[in-house]
C-alpha positions as CSV (number, residue, x, y, z in Angstrom):
1,M,10.0,-17.5,22.0
2,S,11.4,-17.5,25.6
3,N,14.7,-15.9,24.8
4,V,15.0,-14.3,21.4
5,K,18.8,-14.1,21.7
6,E,18.9,-17.9,21.3
7,L,18.1,-17.3,17.6
8,I,21.5,-15.6,17.0
9,G,23.6,-17.9,14.7
10,L,20.6,-19.7,13.3
11,E,21.3,-20.5,9.7
12,F,18.7,-20.9,6.9
13,E,18.9,-23.3,4.1
14,P,21.3,-22.0,1.3
15,Y,19.8,-21.3,-2.1
16,S,20.8,-20.2,-5.5
17,M,19.2,-18.5,-8.5
18,A,20.2,-17.3,-11.9
19,V,19.9,-13.6,-12.6
20,E,17.6,-13.3,-15.6
21,K,17.5,-10.4,-18.1
22,G,13.7,-10.6,-18.2
23,K,13.4,-10.4,-14.4
24,I,15.6,-7.3,-14.4
25,K,13.4,-5.7,-17.0
26,E,10.2,-6.6,-15.1
27,L,11.5,-5.0,-11.9
28,A,12.7,-1.9,-13.7
29,L,9.3,-1.5,-15.4
30,A,7.5,-2.1,-12.1
31,L,9.6,0.6,-10.4
32,G,9.1,3.0,-13.3
33,D,12.8,3.2,-13.9
34,D,13.4,3.9,-17.6
35,N,17.2,3.9,-17.4
36,P,18.3,2.0,-20.6
37,I,21.1,0.1,-18.8
38,Y,18.3,-2.2,-17.4
39,Y,16.9,-2.9,-20.9
40,D,19.7,-2.6,-23.4
41,L,23.1,-4.4,-23.4
42,E,24.8,-1.7,-25.4
43,A,23.6,1.1,-23.0
44,A,24.9,-1.0,-20.1
45,K,28.3,-1.6,-21.7
46,K,28.6,2.2,-22.4
47,E,28.2,2.7,-18.7
48,G,31.0,0.2,-18.0
49,Y,29.0,-2.9,-17.1
50,D,29.9,-6.4,-18.6
51,G,26.1,-7.1,-18.9
52,I,22.7,-5.7,-18.0
53,P,23.0,-4.8,-14.3
54,I,20.4,-5.3,-11.6
55,P,18.4,-2.4,-10.1
56,P,19.4,-1.7,-6.5
57,T,16.5,-3.7,-4.8
58,F,16.8,-6.7,-7.2
59,L,18.1,-8.9,-4.4
60,Q,14.5,-9.1,-3.1
61,V,13.6,-10.9,-6.3
62,I,16.4,-13.4,-5.7
63,D,15.2,-13.9,-2.1
64,L,11.5,-14.1,-3.1
65,W,11.9,-16.7,-5.8
66,G,15.0,-18.6,-4.6
67,G,14.8,-18.5,-0.8
68,L,12.3,-19.2,2.0
69,G,9.0,-17.5,1.7
70,A,7.9,-15.3,4.6
71,P,5.7,-17.9,6.2
72,E,8.4,-20.5,6.2
73,K,11.0,-18.1,7.6
74,V,8.7,-17.0,10.3
75,E,7.9,-20.6,11.2
76,K,11.6,-21.5,11.4
77,L,12.0,-18.5,13.8
78,K,9.0,-19.7,15.8
79,L,7.2,-16.5,15.4
80,N,3.5,-15.7,14.9
81,L,3.1,-14.5,11.3
82,V,0.2,-12.1,12.1
83,R,2.4,-10.3,14.7
84,V,5.4,-9.8,12.3
85,L,6.3,-6.6,10.6
86,H,9.2,-5.8,8.2
87,G,11.4,-3.4,10.2
88,Q,14.2,-2.4,7.8
89,Q,16.3,-3.5,4.9
90,S,19.8,-2.5,3.9
91,Y,21.9,-3.4,0.8
92,E,25.7,-3.4,0.5
93,Y,27.1,-4.0,-3.0
94,L,30.7,-5.3,-3.2
95,G,30.7,-6.0,-7.0
96,D,28.6,-5.9,-10.1
97,I,25.7,-8.3,-10.5
98,V,24.6,-8.7,-14.1
99,A,22.2,-10.8,-16.2
100,G,23.6,-14.3,-16.6
101,D,25.2,-14.4,-13.1
102,V,24.2,-17.2,-10.8
103,L,23.9,-16.1,-7.1
104,F,24.5,-18.5,-4.2
105,V,23.0,-17.2,-1.0
106,T,23.6,-18.0,2.6
107,S,21.5,-16.5,5.4
108,K,21.7,-16.4,9.2
109,V,20.4,-14.5,12.2
110,V,23.1,-12.0,13.3
111,D,21.3,-10.1,16.0
112,A,18.2,-10.4,18.2
113,E,16.9,-8.3,21.0
114,T,13.7,-7.6,22.9
115,K,12.6,-4.0,23.5
116,S,9.8,-2.6,25.6
117,G,8.2,0.8,25.3
118,S,4.9,2.6,25.6
119,T,3.4,0.5,22.8
120,G,4.3,-2.8,24.2
121,T,7.1,-5.4,23.9
122,M,8.7,-6.5,20.6
123,D,11.5,-8.7,19.4
124,L,13.8,-7.3,16.7
125,I,15.4,-10.1,14.7
126,T,18.1,-9.2,12.2
127,S,19.3,-11.6,9.5
128,E,22.1,-11.2,7.0
129,N,22.3,-12.7,3.6
130,Q,25.6,-13.0,1.7
131,Y,25.5,-13.4,-2.1
132,R,28.3,-15.0,-4.0
133,N,28.4,-15.3,-7.8
134,Q,29.3,-18.3,-9.9
135,R,33.0,-17.4,-9.5
136,G,32.7,-17.5,-5.7
137,E,33.1,-13.7,-5.4
138,L,31.2,-12.1,-2.5
139,V,29.2,-9.5,-4.5
140,A,26.5,-8.3,-2.0
141,K,25.2,-8.4,1.5
142,T,21.8,-7.6,2.8
143,R,20.5,-7.1,6.3
144,S,16.8,-7.4,7.2
145,T,15.1,-6.8,10.5
146,L,11.8,-8.4,11.4
147,V,9.7,-6.9,14.2
148,H,7.7,-9.5,16.2
149,R,5.1,-7.7,18.4
150,H,4.0,-9.4,21.7
């Protein structure tokens, strides 16, 4: 990529996915989280949820199964996959997400820069996803930074 800043504003294909109770349970088990709110509707309701809530990193499941895979995203960004690292990830929750919700996701590049240092040159490309539920409510945002080493 000649000028990584040209990527800012690039939008990826929107996608959607239903939040499934079984996937919530699978992730909680994989994480070793035995909090009953992820397994039992009554426990979740006792804690004030309308349904079984998602664990904090569950949006990765939505992106993995509903969105572009890493090879497709890297190709769209015109990067070399073997030179890409996952730099950081942040989550901002604006509302509850529970089993039975359907999330509609939009994603775009919001920042891109090139940095040089003693270990070489790298591009830092940050994308933001916005997650709206079936009622059109913005319930979460994520930011993810890819590092492309030169």
